[in-house]
C-alpha positions in Angstrom: 5.2 -53.9 36.2 3.3 -54.2 33.0 4.3 -52.8 29.6 2.0 -49.9 29.9 3.4 -48.7 33.2 6.9 -48.9 31.8 6.0 -46.8 28.8 4.3 -44.2 31.0 7.4 -44.0 33.3 9.6 -43.6 30.3 7.6 -40.6 29.0 7.8 -39.0 32.4 11.6 -39.5 32.8 12.3 -38.4 29.2 12.3 -34.6 28.7 9.6 -33.4 26.4 10.9 -31.7 23.2 7.9 -29.3 23.1 8.2 -28.2 26.7 8.1 -24.3 27.1 11.6 -24.1 28.3 13.2 -26.1 25.5 11.0 -24.4 22.9 12.0 -20.9 24.1 15.7 -21.8 24.1 15.5 -23.2 20.6 13.6 -20.1 19.2 16.1 -17.8 20.9 19.0 -19.7 19.5 17.6 -19.6 16.0 16.9 -15.9 16.3 20.5 -15.1 17.4 21.9 -17.2 14.5 19.6 -15.4 12.0 20.7 -12.0 13.3 24.3 -12.9 12.9 23.8 -13.8 9.3 21.5 -10.8 8.5 23.0 -8.0 6.4 21.8 -4.4 6.9 22.0 -1.2 4.8 25.3 0.6 4.5 25.6 4.3 5.2 26.1 5.1 1.5 22.9 3.2 0.7 20.9 5.1 3.3 22.2 8.4 2.0 21.2 7.4 -1.6 17.7 6.5 -0.5 17.2 9.7 1.4 18.5 11.7 -1.6 16.1 9.9 -3.9 13.2 10.6 -1.5 14.1 14.3 -1.4 14.4 14.6 -5.2 11.0 12.9 -5.7 9.4 15.2 -3.1 10.8 18.3 -4.7 9.2 17.2 -8.0 5.9 15.9 -6.7 5.0 18.6 -4.1 5.1 21.6 -6.5 3.0 19.6 -9.0 0.5 18.7 -6.4 0.2 22.4 -5.2 -0.2 23.5 -8.8 -3.0 21.1 -9.3 -4.7 22.2 -6.1 -4.5 25.8 -7.1 -5.9 25.0 -10.5 -8.8 23.2 -8.9 -9.5 26.3 -6.8 -9.4 28.4 -9.9 -12.3 26.4 -11.4 -14.6 27.8 -8.7 -13.8 31.4 -9.8 -14.2 30.4 -13.5 -17.6 29.0 -12.8 -18.7 32.2 -10.9 -17.3 34.5 -13.7 -18.9 32.5 -16.5 -22.3 32.4 -14.7 -22.2 36.2 -14.2 -21.4 36.8 -17.9 -24.2 34.5 -19.0 -26.6 36.3 -16.5 -25.5 39.7 -17.9 -26.1 38.5 -21.4 -29.6 37.3 -20.5 -30.4 40.5 -18.6 -29.3 42.7 -21.6 -31.3 40.6 -24.0 -34.5 41.0 -21.9 -34.1 44.6 -20.8 -31.8 46.1 -23.4 -29.4 47.2 -20.7 -26.5 45.9 -18.7 -26.8 44.8 -15.1 -25.3 47.0 -12.4 -25.3 44.8 -9.3 -26.2 41.5 -7.7 -29.9 42.2 -7.7 -30.0 42.5 -11.5 -28.1 39.2 -11.9 -30.2 37.4 -9.3 -33.0 37.0 -11.9 -30.8 34.6 -13.8 -28.1 33.4 -11.4 -27.7 33.3 -7.7 -24.4 33.4 -5.8 -23.3 32.7 -2.3 -20.6 34.5 -0.3 -18.4 33.8 2.7 -19.1 36.6 5.2 -16.7 35.6 8.0 -15.1 38.6 9.6 -11.5 37.4 8.9 -12.1 36.1 5.4 -10.1 39.1 3.9 -7.0 38.0 5.7 -7.4 34.3 6.4 -9.2 33.3 3.2 -10.6 29.8 2.9 -9.3 28.6 6.2 -12.1 30.5 8.1 -14.9 29.7 5.6 -14.9 25.9 6.2 -17.1 26.2 9.2 -18.9 29.3 8.1 -22.4 29.2 6.6 -22.4 31.1 3.3 -25.0 33.8 2.6 -26.8 34.8 -0.6 -25.3 37.7 -2.5 -28.2 40.2 -3.1 -29.1 43.8 -3.2 -26.8 46.4 -4.6 -23.6 44.5 -3.9 -20.9 44.7 -6.5 -18.3 42.7 -4.7 -18.1 39.7 -2.4 -15.9 36.8 -1.3 -16.7 33.4 -2.9 -18.3 30.8 -0.6 -15.0 29.0 -0.2 -13.2 32.3 0.7 -10.5 31.6 -1.9 -11.6 34.4 -4.3 -12.6 38.1 -4.1 -15.2 38.7 -6.8 -16.0 42.2 -8.3 -18.4 43.3 -11.0 -19.0 46.6 -12.8 -20.7 48.2 -15.7 -19.0 50.8 -17.9 -21.3 53.1 -19.7 -20.8 55.8 -22.3 -19.4 58.9 -20.7 -18.3 56.8 -17.7 -14.9 55.3 -16.9 -13.2 54.4 -20.2 -9.8 53.7 -18.7 -10.2 49.9 -19.3 -10.3 50.5 -23.1 -9.1 54.0 -23.8 -8.1 53.3 -27.4 -11.3 51.7 -28.7 -13.5 54.2 -26.9 -16.0 51.5 -26.1 -17.4 51.8 -22.6 -20.7 50.0 -22.7 -19.4 46.7 -21.3 -20.0 44.4 -18.3 -16.9 43.2 -16.5 -16.2 40.6 -13.8 -13.0 40.1 -11.9 -12.1 37.3 -9.5 -8.7 37.4 -7.8 -7.2 35.0 -5.3 -7.7 35.8 -1.6 -6.2 34.9 1.7 -2.6 34.8 3.0 -0.3 33.0 0.5 -3.0 32.1 -2.0 -3.5 35.7 -3.0 -0.1 35.6 -4.6 0.2 31.9 -5.5 -3.3 31.5 -6.9 -4.5 32.4 -10.4 -7.2 34.9 -11.1 -10.1 34.9 -13.6 -11.6 37.8 -15.5 -14.5 38.1 -17.9 -16.4 40.7 -19.9 -19.4 41.1 -22.1 -19.7 43.6 -24.9 -23.3 43.7 -26.3 -22.3 46.1 -29.1 -19.7 43.7 -30.4 -21.7 40.6 -29.3 -18.6 39.3 -27.6 -18.4 37.5 -24.3 -15.0 36.4 -22.9 -13.9 34.4 -19.8 -10.2 34.3 -19.3 -8.3 32.2 -16.8 -5.0 33.6 -15.7 -2.0 31.3 -16.2 0.0 30.4 -13.1 3.1 31.5 -15.0 1.9 35.1 -15.2 3.7 37.3 -12.7 3.4 40.8 -14.0 2.5 43.5 -11.5 1.1 47.0 -11.8 3.8 49.7 -11.8 1.2 52.5 -11.9 -0.1 51.5 -8.4 3.1 50.0 -7.1 1.5 46.6 -6.9 4.2 43.9 -6.7 4.5 41.1 -9.2 2.5 38.0 -8.3 0.5 35.2 -9.8 -2.7 36.4 -8.2 -2.7 39.9 -9.7 -5.2 40.3 -12.5 -6.7 43.3 -14.1 -10.1 43.8 -15.6 -10.7 42.2 -19.0 -11.9 44.3 -21.9 -13.7 43.0 -25.0 
């Protein structure tokens, strides 16, 4: 028998270190040893971690909701501001204040959500709804997102002076946008604007999320979404 045959025979008789069976036993043995030496969390540590997560969530979630409501309010602010600018342009050209959407359409166009459930559901039903143009003699509509209910009106001499009874000035244009839809109508923040051509004053006011006064005269409960007409 030559040397090469003897070497081959030795390799066959000698168990291979990398054989699947030996390799599996070695890995299993190492894993068991590692598990024995591994230290886990104690119950107190787990409780502390859960408490920290709860505290952080209680701080972060309200801040996130407030920021989301503020972002929605910007839509209403843009609508109100555009209406006030359109009313200013209309009064400058015609010497009179606009009465409805048809008058404002010469200078600014608006879109509305017309879904049948927008009054109750708000923005949730307007996501898949195609907005329509606000036109004609309309004086109120829901914003294209459904988050706001927008109203406009013109107060003339001899008309409704209840908005400013002390000053006796009634020739003003007013816009009011209040939150709409389920919880947002009380959690959201409204926007109001007015234009007084006599005083050459135009105002757009964003309601603070901290305002919670209601209307005792009508029995309307306190809520962030409640906003009355603005007088200037």
